[in-house]
C-alpha positions as a Python dict, from the first residue, in 0.01 Angstrom:
ca = {
    (1, 'M'): (0, 0, 0),
    (2, 'G'): (281, -258, -45),
    (3, 'M'): (275, -551, -282),
    (4, 'S'): (283, -910, -232),
    (5, 'A'): (380, -1213, -435),
    (6, 'G'): (380, -1578, -441),
    (7, 'C'): (149, -1828, -572),
    (8, 'N'): (-32, -2032, -314),
    (9, 'K'): (-243, -2299, -477),
    (10, 'P'): (-430, -2606, -376),
    (11, 'M'): (-257, -2936, -406),
    (12, 'E'): (-485, -3214, -268),
    (13, 'R'): (-847, -3235, -150),
    (14, 'E'): (-891, -3319, 220),
    (15, 'S'): (-1213, -3498, 345),
    (16, 'G'): (-1470, -3301, 519),
    (17, 'M'): (-1415, -2989, 320),
    (18, 'S'): (-1704, -2876, 70),
    (19, 'G'): (-1825, -2553, -52),
    (20, 'S'): (-1954, -2353, -367),
    (21, 'M'): (-1823, -2053, -561),
    (22, 'G'): (-2033, -1753, -675),
    (23, 'R'): (-1981, -1590, -1025),
    (24, 'L'): (-1715, -1319, -1080),
    (25, 'M'): (-1728, -991, -887),
    (26, 'V'): (-1947, -936, -564),
    (27, 'L'): (-1718, -972, -271),
    (28, 'M'): (-1410, -1205, -295),
    (29, 'L'): (-1512, -1559, -205),
    (30, 'W'): (-1272, -1783, -27),
    (31, 'L'): (-1191, -2138, -165),
    (32, 'T'): (-1372, -2346, 99),
    (33, 'S'): (-1373, -2649, -129),
    (34, 'V'): (-1012, -2706, -104),
    (35, 'A'): (-800, -2704, 222),
    (36, 'C'): (-463, -2803, 149),
    (37, 'F'): (-262, -2518, -18),
    (38, 'A'): (-27, -2565, -281),
    (39, 'L'): (330, -2458, -308),
    (40, 'E'): (395, -2158, -513),
    (41, 'P'): (667, -1898, -462),
    (42, 'E'): (593, -1623, -235),
    (43, 'A'): (716, -1272, -164),
    (44, 'E'): (590, -994, 50),
    (45, 'T'): (242, -1018, 192),
    (46, 'T'): (-21, -727, 216),
    (47, 'P'): (-308, -774, 449),
    (48, 'V'): (-649, -589, 395),
    (49, 'P'): (-597, -274, 574),
    (50, 'D'): (-850, -182, 858),
    (51, 'E'): (-995, 166, 907),
    (52, 'V'): (-692, 276, 1103),
    (53, 'A'): (-441, 149, 829),
    (54, 'L'): (-670, 309, 552),
    (55, 'A'): (-642, 643, 718),
    (56, 'A'): (-259, 615, 776),
    (57, 'M'): (-237, 503, 410),
    (58, 'A'): (-430, 812, 285),
    (59, 'E'): (-194, 1029, 481),
    (60, 'T'): (101, 890, 287),
    (61, 'M'): (-51, 926, -61),
    (62, 'V'): (44, 1283, -109),
    (63, 'I'): (-38, 1515, -361),
    (64, 'R'): (224, 1588, -632),
    (65, 'D'): (500, 1817, -499),
    (66, 'D'): (543, 2188, -612),
    (67, 'R'): (895, 2155, -789),
    (68, 'V'): (743, 2060, -1131),
    (69, 'L'): (477, 2322, -1096),
    (70, 'R'): (730, 2600, -1008),
    (71, 'A'): (950, 2507, -1315),
    (72, 'A'): (649, 2519, -1533),
    (73, 'V'): (533, 2862, -1406),
    (74, 'S'): (873, 3004, -1457),
    (75, 'S'): (891, 2875, -1810),
    (76, 'F'): (536, 2966, -1925),
    (77, 'Q'): (576, 3326, -1783),
    (78, 'T'): (873, 3400, -1982),
    (79, 'G'): (744, 3672, -2226),
    (80, 'Y'): (417, 3719, -2027),
    (81, 'E'): (550, 3931, -1755),
    (82, 'G'): (368, 4220, -1631),
    (83, 'G'): (47, 4387, -1720),
    (84, 'T'): (-306, 4232, -1718),
    (85, 'F'): (-241, 3906, -1912),
    (86, 'W'): (-532, 3695, -1768),
    (87, 'L'): (-767, 3988, -1780),
    (88, 'D'): (-697, 4062, -2139),
    (89, 'Q'): (-891, 3898, -2433),
    (90, 'Q'): (-1119, 3713, -2204),
    (91, 'R'): (-860, 3475, -2102),
    (92, 'L'): (-963, 3452, -1721),
    (93, 'P'): (-1344, 3361, -1817),
    (94, 'Q'): (-1207, 3091, -2047),
    (95, 'L'): (-979, 2974, -1759),
    (96, 'L'): (-1259, 2951, -1509),
    (97, 'G'): (-1469, 2761, -1752),
    (98, 'A'): (-1215, 2495, -1810),
    (99, 'L'): (-1141, 2463, -1430),
    (100, 'D'): (-1530, 2429, -1359),
    (101, 'E'): (-1497, 2143, -1612),
    (102, 'L'): (-1260, 1951, -1392),
    (103, 'V'): (-1524, 1814, -1197),
    (104, 'T'): (-1619, 1570, -1486),
    (105, 'D'): (-1258, 1444, -1433),
    (106, 'G'): (-1331, 1359, -1076),
    (107, 'L'): (-1122, 1669, -954),
    (108, 'N'): (-1241, 1954, -740),
    (109, 'P'): (-1229, 2289, -909),
    (110, 'A'): (-1176, 2450, -567),
    (111, 'D'): (-828, 2301, -554),
    (112, 'Y'): (-726, 2557, -831),
    (113, 'G'): (-841, 2881, -664),
    (114, 'V'): (-1152, 2941, -869),
    (115, 'E'): (-1312, 3151, -600),
    (116, 'S'): (-1029, 3374, -560),
    (117, 'L'): (-996, 3393, -934),
    (118, 'R'): (-1377, 3490, -963),
    (119, 'A'): (-1324, 3768, -714),
    (120, 'W'): (-1061, 3917, -905),
    (121, 'Q'): (-1263, 3876, -1212),
    (122, 'R'): (-1527, 4086, -1055),
    (123, 'R'): (-1320, 4365, -937),
    (124, 'G'): (-1076, 4364, -1210),
    (125, 'G'): (-753, 4579, -1215),
    (126, 'Q'): (-386, 4494, -1218),
    (127, 'D'): (-277, 4235, -941),
    (128, 'A'): (43, 4051, -980),
    (129, 'A'): (-40, 3784, -731),
    (130, 'M'): (-372, 3726, -904),
    (131, 'E'): (-174, 3693, -1239),
    (132, 'N'): (41, 3443, -1082),
    (133, 'L'): (-242, 3249, -915),
    (134, 'A'): (-406, 3201, -1257),
    (135, 'T'): (-92, 3076, -1414),
    (136, 'R'): (-33, 2852, -1131),
    (137, 'A'): (-401, 2729, -1149),
    (138, 'Y'): (-374, 2678, -1535),
    (139, 'L'): (-64, 2470, -1524),
    (140, 'L'): (-151, 2267, -1216),
    (141, 'A'): (-474, 2165, -1366),
    (142, 'L'): (-306, 2063, -1681),
    (143, 'L'): (-25, 1866, -1487),
    (144, 'H'): (-292, 1696, -1268),
    (145, 'L'): (-485, 1580, -1599),
    (146, 'Y'): (-166, 1480, -1763),
    (147, 'R'): (-20, 1285, -1495),
    (148, 'G'): (-255, 1263, -1198),
    (149, 'K'): (-310, 1459, -877),
    (150, 'V'): (-194, 1182, -649),
    (151, 'D'): (155, 1049, -672),
    (152, 'P'): (118, 677, -716),
    (153, 'V'): (464, 599, -572),
    (154, 'A'): (295, 709, -249),
    (155, 'L'): (43, 449, -291),
    (156, 'D'): (311, 193, -382),
    (157, 'A'): (690, 244, -317),
    (158, 'H'): (740, -22, -577),
    (159, 'W'): (544, 159, -866),
    (160, 'N'): (748, 134, -1174),
    (161, 'F'): (533, 241, -1448),
    (162, 'A'): (682, 517, -1688),
    (163, 'P'): (585, 837, -1573),
    (164, 'A'): (399, 1079, -1757),
    (165, 'T'): (642, 1360, -1727),
    (166, 'P'): (876, 1323, -2039),
    (167, 'D'): (666, 1535, -2273),
    (168, 'L'): (643, 1813, -2027),
    (169, 'Q'): (790, 2051, -2247),
    (170, 'G'): (516, 1953, -2523),
    (171, 'L'): (247, 2028, -2248),
    (172, 'L'): (383, 2367, -2185),
    (173, 'A'): (408, 2433, -2562),
    (174, 'K'): (35, 2323, -2603),
    (175, 'A'): (-42, 2556, -2298),
    (176, 'R'): (125, 2855, -2461),
    (177, 'E'): (-59, 2776, -2806),
    (178, 'A'): (-401, 2754, -2650),
    (179, 'V'): (-368, 3092, -2463),
    (180, 'D'): (-220, 3259, -2766),
    (181, 'A'): (-501, 3103, -2987),
    (182, 'G'): (-777, 3212, -2739),
    (183, 'R'): (-869, 2834, -2696),
    (184, 'I'): (-776, 2748, -2345),
    (185, 'A'): (-1007, 2440, -2325),
    (186, 'S'): (-802, 2292, -2605),
    (187, 'A'): (-506, 2254, -2365),
    (188, 'F'): (-719, 2068, -2125),
    (189, 'T'): (-827, 1827, -2369),
    (190, 'Y'): (-463, 1785, -2477),
    (191, 'A'): (-363, 1705, -2125),
    (192, 'R'): (-634, 1433, -2060),
    (193, 'P'): (-559, 1091, -2150),
    (194, 'V'): (-608, 974, -2496),
    (195, 'R'): (-762, 633, -2435),
    (196, 'P'): (-1151, 661, -2526),
    (197, 'E'): (-1236, 496, -2195),
    (198, 'Y'): (-1140, 787, -2012),
    (199, 'N'): (-1409, 993, -2170),
    (200, 'V'): (-1664, 721, -2143),
    (201, 'L'): (-1593, 735, -1752),
    (202, 'R'): (-1612, 1121, -1741),
    (203, 'A'): (-1961, 1086, -1909),
    (204, 'A'): (-2057, 800, -1645),
    (205, 'L'): (-1946, 1019, -1359),
    (206, 'A'): (-2157, 1319, -1494),
    (207, 'R'): (-2461, 1077, -1531),
    (208, 'L'): (-2440, 924, -1190),
    (209, 'R'): (-2389, 1288, -1037),
    (210, 'G'): (-2714, 1375, -1227),
    (211, 'Q'): (-2893, 1090, -1060),
    (212, 'V'): (-2791, 1220, -723),
    (213, 'Y'): (-2958, 1547, -794),
    (214, 'E'): (-3258, 1336, -904),
    (215, 'G'): (-3281, 1169, -585),
    (216, 'G'): (-3046, 875, -619),
    (217, 'W'): (-3106, 531, -765),
    (218, 'P'): (-3388, 307, -613),
    (219, 'V'): (-3302, 51, -363),
    (220, 'V'): (-3467, -284, -425),
    (221, 'P'): (-3581, -417, -73),
    (222, 'A'): (-3479, -749, 70),
    (223, 'G'): (-3696, -1048, 32),
    (224, 'K'): (-3739, -1361, -146),
    (225, 'P'): (-3530, -1396, -457),
    (226, 'L'): (-3719, -1230, -766),
    (227, 'K'): (-3741, -1471, -1050),
    (228, 'P'): (-3874, -1452, -1406),
    (229, 'G'): (-4262, -1511, -1415),
    (230, 'M'): (-4298, -1379, -1061),
    (231, 'T'): (-4518, -1060, -990),
    (232, 'D'): (-4398, -853, -706),
    (233, 'A'): (-4410, -485, -619),
    (234, 'R'): (-4039, -516, -599),
    (235, 'V'): (-4012, -600, -962),
    (236, 'A'): (-4106, -251, -1064),
    (237, 'I'): (-3818, -111, -840),
    (238, 'L'): (-3586, -376, -999),
    (239, 'R'): (-3691, -255, -1334),
    (240, 'S'): (-3625, 109, -1261),
    (241, 'R'): (-3285, 34, -1111),
    (242, 'L'): (-3199, -148, -1426),
    (243, 'Q'): (-3334, 127, -1637),
    (244, 'Q'): (-3118, 399, -1474),
    (245, 'A'): (-2831, 179, -1543),
    (246, 'G'): (-2922, 175, -1903),
    (247, 'L'): (-2984, -198, -1946),
    (248, 'A'): (-3375, -220, -1921),
    (249, 'S'): (-3614, -71, -2187),
    (250, 'R'): (-3795, 247, -2053),
    (251, 'V'): (-4078, 151, -2286),
    (252, 'L'): (-4309, -73, -2083),
    (253, 'T'): (-4543, -317, -2285),
    (254, 'G'): (-4677, -490, -1967),
    (255, 'E'): (-4744, -479, -1599),
    (256, 'P'): (-4440, -319, -1422),
    (257, 'T'): (-4446, -573, -1142),
    (258, 'F'): (-4442, -864, -1348),
    (259, 'F'): (-4094, -1014, -1415),
    (260, 'D'): (-4079, -1066, -1782),
    (261, 'D'): (-3809, -1214, -2008),
    (262, 'E'): (-3708, -881, -2120),
    (263, 'L'): (-3619, -782, -1761),
    (264, 'A'): (-3459, -1114, -1699),
    (265, 'L'): (-3234, -1056, -2006),
    (266, 'A'): (-3130, -691, -1864),
    (267, 'L'): (-3058, -847, -1539),
    (268, 'M'): (-2833, -1117, -1669),
    (269, 'R'): (-2663, -862, -1849),
    (270, 'F'): (-2600, -681, -1518),
    (271, 'Q'): (-2497, -983, -1349),
    (272, 'R'): (-2248, -1063, -1601),
    (273, 'E'): (-2076, -718, -1618),
    (274, 'A'): (-2076, -715, -1248),
    (275, 'Y'): (-1904, -1074, -1223),
    (276, 'L'): (-2205, -1229, -1084),
    (277, 'E'): (-2371, -1566, -1186),
    (278, 'P'): (-2604, -1459, -1477),
    (279, 'D'): (-2900, -1658, -1365),
    (280, 'G'): (-3152, -1394, -1420),
    (281, 'V'): (-3253, -1419, -1054),
    (282, 'A'): (-3230, -1107, -816),
    (283, 'G'): (-3107, -1305, -516),
    (284, 'P'): (-2923, -1174, -212),
    (285, 'Q'): (-2584, -1145, -380),
    (286, 'T'): (-2727, -964, -669),
    (287, 'L'): (-2929, -715, -471),
    (288, 'K'): (-2621, -641, -242),
    (289, 'V'): (-2458, -510, -576),
    (290, 'L'): (-2756, -337, -709),
    (291, 'N'): (-2798, -143, -387),
    (292, 'V'): (-2445, -30, -352),
    (293, 'P'): (-2472, 342, -258),
    (294, 'L'): (-2462, 587, -561),
    (295, 'Q'): (-2185, 777, -383),
    (296, 'Q'): (-1968, 469, -357),
    (297, 'R'): (-1996, 438, -744),
    (298, 'I'): (-1909, 805, -817),
    (299, 'D'): (-1588, 745, -586),
    (300, 'Q'): (-1508, 432, -779),
    (301, 'L'): (-1513, 619, -1107),
    (302, 'R'): (-1311, 910, -959),
    (303, 'A'): (-1047, 657, -833),
    (304, 'N'): (-1029, 495, -1178),
    (305, 'L'): (-1002, 814, -1384),
    (306, 'E'): (-709, 885, -1164),
    (307, 'R'): (-548, 557, -1219),
    (308, 'M'): (-591, 615, -1597),
    (309, 'R'): (-413, 945, -1553),
    (310, 'W'): (-111, 768, -1401),
    (311, 'V'): (-64, 512, -1708),
    (312, 'H'): (-39, 683, -2043),
    (313, 'D'): (-84, 495, -2382),
    (314, 'P'): (143, 202, -2394),
    (315, 'G'): (171, 194, -2756),
    (316, 'M'): (78, -36, -3030),
    (317, 'G'): (331, -307, -2978),
    (318, 'P'): (265, -655, -2864),
    (319, 'M'): (220, -672, -2477),
    (320, 'V'): (37, -862, -2219),
    (321, 'V'): (-208, -699, -1962),
    (322, 'V'): (-312, -867, -1647),
    (323, 'D'): (-656, -708, -1542),
    (324, 'I'): (-632, -790, -1161),
    (325, 'A'): (-944, -708, -1021),
    (326, 'G'): (-1128, -824, -1346),
    (327, 'F'): (-957, -1172, -1320),
    (328, 'R'): (-859, -1172, -1686),
    (329, 'I'): (-542, -1138, -1889),
    (330, 'V'): (-511, -986, -2247),
    (331, 'Y'): (-259, -1030, -2519),
    (332, 'M'): (-249, -687, -2704),
    (333, 'R'): (-148, -641, -3068),
    (334, 'E'): (-178, -306, -3261),
    (335, 'G'): (-381, -185, -2980),
    (336, 'K'): (-634, -426, -2986),
    (337, 'A'): (-710, -754, -2796),
    (338, 'A'): (-599, -1037, -2989),
    (339, 'W'): (-645, -1316, -2705),
    (340, 'V'): (-832, -1301, -2373),
    (341, 'S'): (-855, -1554, -2097),
    (342, 'R'): (-930, -1615, -1739),
    (343, 'V'): (-691, -1575, -1462),
    (344, 'Q'): (-660, -1654, -1073),
    (345, 'V'): (-482, -1383, -888),
    (346, 'G'): (-355, -1321, -524),
    (347, 'R'): (-561, -1315, -237),
    (348, 'A'): (-645, -998, -28),
    (349, 'Y'): (-370, -1094, 203),
    (350, 'R'): (-129, -1201, -58),
    (351, 'S'): (-201, -962, -334),
    (352, 'T'): (-81, -985, -688),
    (353, 'P'): (156, -674, -737),
    (354, 'V'): (109, -383, -962),
    (355, 'F'): (393, -324, -1183),
    (356, 'R'): (535, -332, -1538),
    (357, 'A'): (806, -577, -1665),
    (358, 'T'): (914, -759, -1988),
    (359, 'I'): (855, -1122, -2055),
    (360, 'T'): (1190, -1291, -2160),
    (361, 'H'): (1130, -1672, -2132),
    (362, 'L'): (918, -1962, -2075),
    (363, 'T'): (986, -2272, -1853),
    (364, 'L'): (855, -2597, -1989),
    (365, 'N'): (785, -2864, -1713),
    (366, 'P'): (874, -2644, -1430),
    (367, 'T'): (993, -2779, -1098),
    (368, 'W'): (894, -2574, -775),
    (369, 'T'): (1069, -2497, -466),
    (370, 'V'): (870, -2453, -174),
    (371, 'P'): (934, -2084, 0),
    (372, 'P'): (1001, -2098, 365),
    (373, 'T'): (680, -1906, 466),
    (374, 'I'): (445, -2167, 296),
    (375, 'M'): (660, -2453, 412),
    (376, 'A'): (625, -2338, 785),
    (377, 'K'): (249, -2217, 766),
    (378, 'D'): (120, -2480, 517),
    (379, 'V'): (352, -2781, 438),
    (380, 'L'): (491, -2881, 795),
    (381, 'P'): (161, -2905, 981),
    (382, 'K'): (37, -3151, 704),
    (383, 'V'): (371, -3362, 688),
    (384, 'R'): (362, -3398, 1071),
    (385, 'K'): (-5, -3530, 1048),
    (386, 'D'): (55, -3749, 747),
    (387, 'R'): (402, -3850, 625),
    (388, 'G'): (226, -3949, 293),
    (389, 'Y'): (172, -3611, 201),
    (390, 'L'): (505, -3558, 43),
    (391, 'R'): (499, -3868, -161),
    (392, 'R'): (128, -3780, -268),
    (393, 'N'): (242, -3431, -407),
    (394, 'N'): (562, -3544, -546),
    (395, 'L'): (780, -3349, -285),
    (396, 'R'): (1128, -3426, -235),
    (397, 'V'): (1381, -3325, 35),
    (398, 'F'): (1703, -3160, -14),
    (399, 'T'): (1997, -3004, 180),
    (400, 'R'): (2087, -2654, 120),
    (401, 'D'): (2387, -2774, -107),
    (402, 'G'): (2147, -2974, -331),
    (403, 'R'): (2177, -3338, -178),
    (404, 'T'): (1870, -3538, -193),
    (405, 'I'): (1796, -3684, 164),
    (406, 'P'): (1531, -3944, 282),
    (407, 'E'): (1219, -3792, 424),
    (408, 'G'): (1245, -4046, 706),
    (409, 'S'): (1565, -3896, 835),
    (410, 'V'): (1415, -3566, 893),
    (411, 'N'): (1283, -3452, 1239),
    (412, 'W'): (976, -3273, 1113),
    (413, 'W'): (920, -3109, 1439),
    (414, 'R'): (1257, -2922, 1390),
    (415, 'P'): (1352, -2982, 1026),
    (416, 'G'): (1645, -2758, 1020),
    (417, 'N'): (1772, -2593, 700),
    (418, 'I'): (1594, -2820, 434),
    (419, 'I'): (1461, -2756, 95),
    (420, 'L'): (1132, -2900, -47),
    (421, 'R'): (1117, -2925, -408),
    (422, 'Q'): (809, -3052, -602),
    (423, 'D'): (895, -3252, -913),
    (424, 'A'): (782, -3143, -1283),
    (425, 'G'): (464, -3295, -1415),
    (426, 'E'): (106, -3223, -1463),
    (427, 'G'): (34, -3230, -1080),
    (428, 'N'): (311, -2969, -1010),
    (429, 'S'): (162, -2646, -858),
    (430, 'L'): (290, -2453, -1150),
    (431, 'G'): (142, -2694, -1407),
    (432, 'Q'): (328, -2778, -1714),
    (433, 'L'): (436, -2421, -1807),
    (434, 'A'): (542, -2096, -1658),
    (435, 'I'): (597, -1744, -1809),
    (436, 'R'): (897, -1550, -1665),
    (437, 'F'): (944, -1188, -1637),
    (438, 'P'): (1221, -1067, -1408),
    (439, 'N'): (1082, -891, -1103),
    (440, 'P'): (1151, -842, -740),
    (441, 'Y'): (848, -1003, -634),
    (442, 'A'): (904, -1366, -749),
    (443, 'V'): (581, -1371, -941),
    (444, 'Y'): (501, -1492, -1300),
    (445, 'L'): (227, -1645, -1522),
    (446, 'H'): (173, -2003, -1507),
    (447, 'D'): (-34, -2302, -1558),
    (448, 'T'): (-228, -2482, -1293),
    (449, 'P'): (-336, -2821, -1222),
    (450, 'H'): (-673, -2700, -1056),
    (451, 'K'): (-819, -2585, -1381),
    (452, 'E'): (-1171, -2632, -1221),
    (453, 'L'): (-1124, -2300, -1022),
    (454, 'F'): (-1136, -2087, -1349),
    (455, 'E'): (-1522, -2165, -1334),
    (456, 'S'): (-1544, -1966, -1030),
    (457, 'S'): (-1645, -1597, -1029),
    (458, 'Q'): (-1426, -1465, -748),
    (459, 'R'): (-1070, -1600, -870),
    (460, 'A'): (-854, -1446, -586),
    (461, 'F'): (-686, -1775, -488),
    (462, 'S'): (-306, -1753, -510),
    (463, 'S'): (-42, -1591, -317),
    (464, 'G'): (33, -1347, -563),
    (465, 'C'): (122, -1510, -902),
    (466, 'T'): (-122, -1535, -1176),
    (467, 'R'): (-256, -1870, -1304),
    (468, 'V'): (-372, -1859, -1657),
    (469, 'E'): (-627, -2064, -1827),
    (470, 'N'): (-516, -2194, -2161),
    (471, 'V'): (-168, -2079, -2087),
    (472, 'H'): (-28, -2287, -2378),
    (473, 'E'): (-219, -2063, -2603),
    (474, 'L'): (-41, -1770, -2472),
    (475, 'A'): (292, -1920, -2490),
    (476, 'V'): (241, -1967, -2875),
    (477, 'L'): (149, -1613, -2930),
    (478, 'L'): (441, -1499, -2728),
    (479, 'L'): (710, -1738, -2922),
    (480, 'D'): (557, -1594, -3249),
    (481, 'D'): (731, -1870, -3440),
    (482, 'P'): (496, -2074, -3639),
    (483, 'V'): (762, -2310, -3760),
    (484, 'N'): (946, -2416, -3466),
    (485, 'W'): (682, -2335, -3204),
    (486, 'S'): (333, -2419, -3327),
    (487, 'R'): (91, -2550, -3073),
    (488, 'E'): (186, -2901, -3174),
    (489, 'A'): (552, -2846, -3121),
    (490, 'L'): (501, -2694, -2778),
    (491, 'D'): (277, -2983, -2675),
    (492, 'A'): (556, -3232, -2784),
    (493, 'A'): (814, -3044, -2611),
    (494, 'I'): (620, -3046, -2280),
    (495, 'A'): (538, -3408, -2342),
    (496, 'E'): (910, -3500, -2329),
    (497, 'G'): (875, -3429, -1963),
    (498, 'K'): (1199, -3240, -1942),
    (499, 'T'): (1249, -2901, -1752),
    (500, 'R'): (1366, -2676, -2035),
    (501, 'Q'): (1390, -2293, -2077),
    (502, 'V'): (1268, -2133, -2406),
    (503, 'D'): (1379, -1776, -2468),
    (504, 'L'): (1139, -1539, -2659),
    (505, 'V'): (1273, -1408, -2982),
    (506, 'A'): (1186, -1049, -2887),
    (507, 'P'): (1109, -964, -2517),
    (508, 'I'): (747, -846, -2467),
    (509, 'P'): (615, -590, -2205),
    (510, 'I'): (382, -688, -1944),
    (511, 'M'): (163, -460, -1731),
    (512, 'L'): (-23, -597, -1418),
    (513, 'V'): (-274, -328, -1350),
    (514, 'Y'): (-544, -275, -1086),
    (515, 'W'): (-874, -127, -1224),
    (516, 'T'): (-1214, -160, -1061),
    (517, 'V'): (-1440, -43, -1355),
    (518, 'D'): (-1490, -196, -1674),
    (519, 'V'): (-1601, -37, -2013),
    (520, 'A'): (-1783, -284, -2259),
    (521, 'A'): (-1772, -245, -2624),
    (522, 'D'): (-2120, -57, -2647),
    (523, 'G'): (-2001, 188, -2379),
    (524, 'Y'): (-2165, 36, -2081),
    (525, 'V'): (-1957, 105, -1743),
    (526, 'S'): (-1976, -173, -1486),
    (527, 'F'): (-1825, -208, -1157),
    (528, 'K'): (-1552, -444, -1018),
    (529, 'V'): (-1517, -550, -663),
    (530, 'D'): (-1218, -370, -503),
    (531, 'I'): (-1065, -694, -380),
    (532, 'Y'): (-769, -527, -230),
    (533, 'E'): (-951, -213, -85),
    (534, 'R'): (-741, 41, -255),
    (535, 'D'): (-1044, 290, -392),
    (536, 'Q'): (-1112, 464, -82),
    (537, 'P'): (-768, 568, 27),
    (538, 'L'): (-708, 692, -327),
    (539, 'V'): (-1034, 889, -318),
    (540, 'S'): (-956, 1036, 28),
    (541, 'V'): (-632, 1182, -96),
    (542, 'L'): (-812, 1303, -407),
    (543, 'D'): (-1043, 1493, -184),
    (544, 'R'): (-754, 1658, 31),
    (545, 'A'): (-736, 2049, -60),
    (546, 'V'): (-448, 2169, -260),
    (547, 'V'): (-287, 2478, -118),
    (548, 'M'): (-237, 2726, -389),
}
């Protein structure tokens, strides 16, 4: 799926518009309380795909090509030629056991020729074709664990994360070592991502698949909202559902149909983790999330296990991670979160791009130039109705060569080749501070004059840029200069009102990632809304058979 960029945001409230926002994570809610869109940079746009588009997208998300595998097989087989290598020393049973275990990674063991290999195991005998198949299955499984089955570039042509291939020789060495030592499973452990969250998701996947065999999880019937203090037959079903989620105690001290305080606390935890309003009331939105089909959650885990295989451990140095679907930003130091805040990201049809870049500098008191698309679609219709719109939003008119011209001299029905620029200041669409990292999407992190929107649960409001709550705190961390750039010094520089660039002493990596699951500190796995509808196309390709 292509990427979009830009940062559309509300600038002024118009009469007759009102609305309310839900709490984070059910289905993306639109900003109904604001009708006048702001002026932020915009690049490509990506509409939410329909079913036909999703099918076409899945067709382009191809399985990794065979070239790396052929080279790996050739290198691995050197010194192992001839004979019954895989039938010797119980290697084949070990291999089959490890391949069967791939189901816990969200992969399909059938992709690796397990049925043919089992048939060979039963009949025995020297068979060069089966020897080659076993070697291919072994190395292909390791490659898929190490860097993913699906090529992320097929999902996004702009994918620029470092590929997980530089240590291919190390992977081959480990594969040989494991075979020689008779511990083939150890090679699979080595190939899996090292992040602890990966194994947490594997365990969650196994647990949910076990629940399928047990009949699935209960569906809480629709009806009036369930509230603490109520007695209702549906309360017992709600309790059972939260017990299966690992949130409600299985030790019942009272009547199962009574909505007690303990159940309310369990429900509030579920709501918080699911980005819902944690009010302890099982209303329509909460029931909708509770009743998402079990298979959909299984697919969600599989999609995110694959995404983890795409991006390996980024290291221990300082870095910034934008969790797009989680509407949050994290400043990492020594592998731990040193600072966390809420963000607003791109709407579904102007999605925030997924990529890696390097933060190089800040802009204090930024001005902002209206991009052509926003000018045509958002600004010009408002100016034609109300010439005071430009003045109220501190917008000035320029020619292409930078000369200021009076707004009254412009034919706003045919304005020609003009530029609109918003003056710096608190009301600027970028707020008082922008954090820059060169990229082809014209996106960045920035402040916002509409801080009230951070209280909304579904914070997909922009045209691709990331609006950061308490962005000044992040700026101080990035500058990392307590003498010259303390919080007080930064505030003083901004208070001068001058547009100014401040370079970082050392550039800091930034990753904008798209994950639709969360792992809490206690290991609880929760699910986000797939706001850009990217999970299902990925799963459909994971399900496509590999021709061995």
